[in-house]
C-alpha positions in Angstrom: 15.2 5.9 -18.3 11.7 5.4 -17.0 11.8 2.5 -14.5 8.2 1.6 -14.9 7.7 2.1 -18.6 5.0 -0.3 -19.9 3.6 -1.1 -16.5 0.0 -0.9 -15.6 -0.5 -0.3 -11.9 -3.3 -0.1 -9.4 -2.7 1.8 -6.2 -5.2 1.9 -3.3 -5.6 4.8 -0.9 -4.0 7.0 -3.6 -5.8 10.3 -3.2 -3.5 11.8 -0.6 -0.6 11.2 1.7 1.8 8.3 1.0 -0.6 6.9 -1.7 -0.6 10.2 -3.6 3.2 10.2 -3.5 3.3 6.7 -5.0 0.8 7.7 -7.8 2.8 10.8 -8.8 6.1 8.9 -9.0 4.6 5.9 -10.8 3.4 8.3 -13.5 6.8 10.0 -13.6 8.5 6.7 -14.0 6.3 5.8 -17.1 3.5 3.7 -15.6 -0.2 3.9 -16.4 -1.9 4.2 -13.0 -5.4 3.4 -11.8 -5.7 4.7 -8.3 -8.6 4.3 -5.8 -9.8 6.0 -2.7 -13.0 6.8 -0.9 -12.2 10.5 -1.1 -13.7 11.2 -4.5 -13.1 15.0 -4.7 -9.4 14.8 -3.9 -8.9 11.8 -6.1 -10.5 13.4 -9.1 -8.4 16.5 -8.6 -5.2 14.5 -8.6 -6.1 12.5 -11.7 -7.0 15.7 -13.5 -3.6 17.2 -12.5 -1.6 14.1 -13.6 -3.2 13.6 -17.0 -4.1 10.8 -19.4 -1.9 8.1 -17.9 -4.0 8.1 -14.7 -7.5 7.1 -13.9 -9.3 7.6 -10.5 -11.9 5.2 -9.3 -13.9 5.7 -6.1 -13.5 2.5 -4.2 -14.1 1.0 -0.8 -11.3 -1.6 -0.5 -13.4 -3.8 1.7 -16.0 -4.3 -1.1 -15.3 -7.5 -3.1 -17.5 -6.6 -6.0 -15.8 -3.2 -6.1 -12.4 -4.8 -6.5 -13.6 -6.6 -9.6 -14.9 -3.4 -11.1 -11.5 -1.7 -10.5 -9.6 -4.6 -12.3 -12.0 -4.4 -15.2 -11.7 -0.7 -15.4 -7.9 -0.9 -15.4 -7.8 -3.5 -18.1 -10.3 -1.6 -20.3 -8.3 1.6 -20.0 -4.7 0.3 -20.1 -4.5 -3.5 -20.4 -3.6 -6.3 -18.0 -2.3 -5.2 -14.6 1.4 -5.6 -13.8 1.5 -4.0 -10.4 -0.7 -3.8 -7.4 0.1 -1.5 -4.4 -2.1 -2.3 -1.4 -1.6 1.0 0.3 -5.0 1.9 1.8 -5.2 1.6 5.6 -6.3 3.2 8.8 -5.0 3.5 12.4 -6.6 3.7 15.8 -4.9 4.4 19.1 -7.5 2.9 21.5 -6.3 0.5 24.1 -7.8 -3.0 24.3 -9.7 -1.8 27.3 -11.5 0.8 25.2 -11.7 -0.9 21.8 -15.0 -2.3 20.8 -15.5 -5.4 18.6 -16.8 -3.1 15.9 -13.7 -1.0 16.2 -11.5 -4.0 15.9 -13.3 -5.5 12.9 -13.2 -2.1 11.1 -9.3 -2.1 11.3 -9.1 -5.7 10.3 -11.4 -5.3 7.3 -9.6 -2.2 5.9 -6.0 -3.2 6.7 -6.1 -6.9 6.3 -9.1 -8.3 4.5 -8.8 -5.6 1.8 -5.3 -6.9 1.0 -6.6 -10.4 0.5 -9.4 -9.1 -1.7 -7.1 -7.1 -3.8 -4.6 -9.9 -4.3 -7.3 -12.4 -5.2 -8.9 -10.0 -7.7 -5.7 -9.0 -9.5 -4.1 -12.4 -9.9 -6.0 -13.4 -13.1 -5.0 -10.1 -14.7 -1.3 -10.6 -13.8 -1.5 -14.1 -15.2 -2.7 -12.6 -18.5 0.3 -10.1 -18.3 2.6 -13.1 -17.7 3.9 -11.7 -14.4 3.6 -8.9 -12.0 4.5 -7.4 -8.6 2.3 -7.0 -5.6 3.5 -4.6 -3.0 1.7 -4.7 0.4 2.1 -1.7 2.6 2.4 -3.1 6.1 4.2 -1.2 8.9 7.0 -1.5 11.3 4.2 -2.7 13.6 4.2 -5.8 11.3 7.6 -6.5 12.8 7.3 -5.2 16.4 4.4 -4.5 18.7 2.2 -1.4 18.7 -1.4 -0.5 19.0 -3.9 -3.4 19.3 -5.8 -4.0 16.1 -3.4 -2.1 13.9 -0.5 -4.3 14.9 -2.5 -7.4 14.4 -3.6 -6.4 10.9 -0.1 -5.4 9.9 1.5 -8.7 11.1 -1.3 -10.5 9.1 -0.3 -8.6 6.0 3.3 -9.7 6.5 2.3 -13.3 6.8 -0.2 -13.1 3.9 2.6 -11.7 1.7 4.8 -14.7 2.4 2.0 -17.3 1.9 0.9 -15.8 -1.4 4.4 -15.4 -2.6 5.0 -19.2 -2.3 1.8 -19.9 -4.3 2.3 -17.5 -7.2 6.0 -17.4 -7.8 5.9 -19.9 -10.6 3.6 -17.5 -12.5 6.3 -14.8 -12.4 4.3 -12.9 -9.8 6.3 -11.4 -6.9 4.8 -10.4 -3.6 6.6 -8.3 -1.0 5.7 -6.2 2.0 6.9 -2.7 2.9 7.2 -1.7 6.6 7.3 2.0 7.1 8.0 3.5 10.5 6.7 7.0 11.4 5.9 8.7 8.2 4.8 12.4 8.0 1.4 11.8 6.4 -2.1 13.2 7.1 -2.9 10.0 9.0 -0.2 10.9 11.5 -0.4 14.7 11.5 -4.2 14.8 11.6 -4.8 11.8 13.8 -5.8 11.6 17.4 -2.3 10.7 18.6 -0.3 13.4 16.9 1.4 14.8 20.0 2.4 11.3 21.2 3.8 10.6 17.8 5.8 13.8 17.7 7.3 12.8 21.1 8.0 9.3 19.9 9.8 10.6 16.8 12.5 12.1 19.1 13.5 8.5 19.9 14.0 7.4 16.3 17.8 6.8 15.7 17.7 9.1 12.7 15.8 11.7 14.9 13.0 12.5 12.4 9.9 11.2 10.8 10.2 9.9 7.2 8.8 11.7 4.2 6.3 9.8 1.9 8.7 9.9 -1.0 11.2 7.9 1.0 8.7 5.0 1.1 7.8 5.6 -2.5 11.4 5.0 -3.5 11.2 1.5 -2.1 7.8 0.8 -3.7 9.2 1.9 -7.1 12.1 -0.5 -6.6 9.7 -3.4 -5.8 7.4 -2.6 -8.7 10.2 -2.5 -11.2 12.4 -5.2 -12.7 15.2 -4.1 -10.5 13.8 -6.3 -7.7 13.2 -9.3 -10.1 14.5 -11.9 -7.6 12.9 -10.5 -4.5 9.6 -12.1 -3.3 8.1 -13.1 0.0 10.3 -10.5 1.8 10.0 -7.6 4.2 11.5 -4.2 3.3 11.8 -2.0 6.4 11.9 1.8 6.2 11.9 3.0 9.8 15.0 5.1 10.5 16.4 2.4 12.6 13.5 1.9 15.1 13.3 -1.9 14.8 17.1 -2.1 15.3 16.7 -0.8 18.8 
């Protein structure tokens, strides 16, 4: 049985990496998916591959007006939105000594403010749908410390998740955060700290990085009715790191 049959979903940062894994599985599980990214060429290619139940929209997640356009596009194509996955994000490995204010604001805008904008934009559509699930991709660094800026933004997403969950539960809208550890995605393998991350991965209790699909499994669960009584909660996928 398709676990997301009848669902209309929006997934940000969906052109590649973990976001693309989410998009593929959502379609396999019966959802109609609008996914967004700033990488238009890769996004259009994925949408073409996956067929009529997907739609790609080029979108800067920090643009408030752009969010409204994404919601309107999704409703026009597929109907009111049931699921939002706030997946888009960036990392930066600079220390506080080297990080500029502009660097810091860029991380906060993409990782934190965009989540606020997405939630605010989608709520009226979910009210029309008489319920929904918002899945905010945070990080294990929303639980424990890490790089400055990145950690700050991911803790904020965790807190925002709880605050919004309290305000929208009576509408049948659930809000949860997912906290991946070290995931083998392009953001890790092509980043400026790849060697440090490979060394760090040796310290993980499970002795490996996770695959994107392992995070997708959790996102599918939270998007589906299987998690119908879960809201305002953290779901950690870190191979045991935060247990150390």
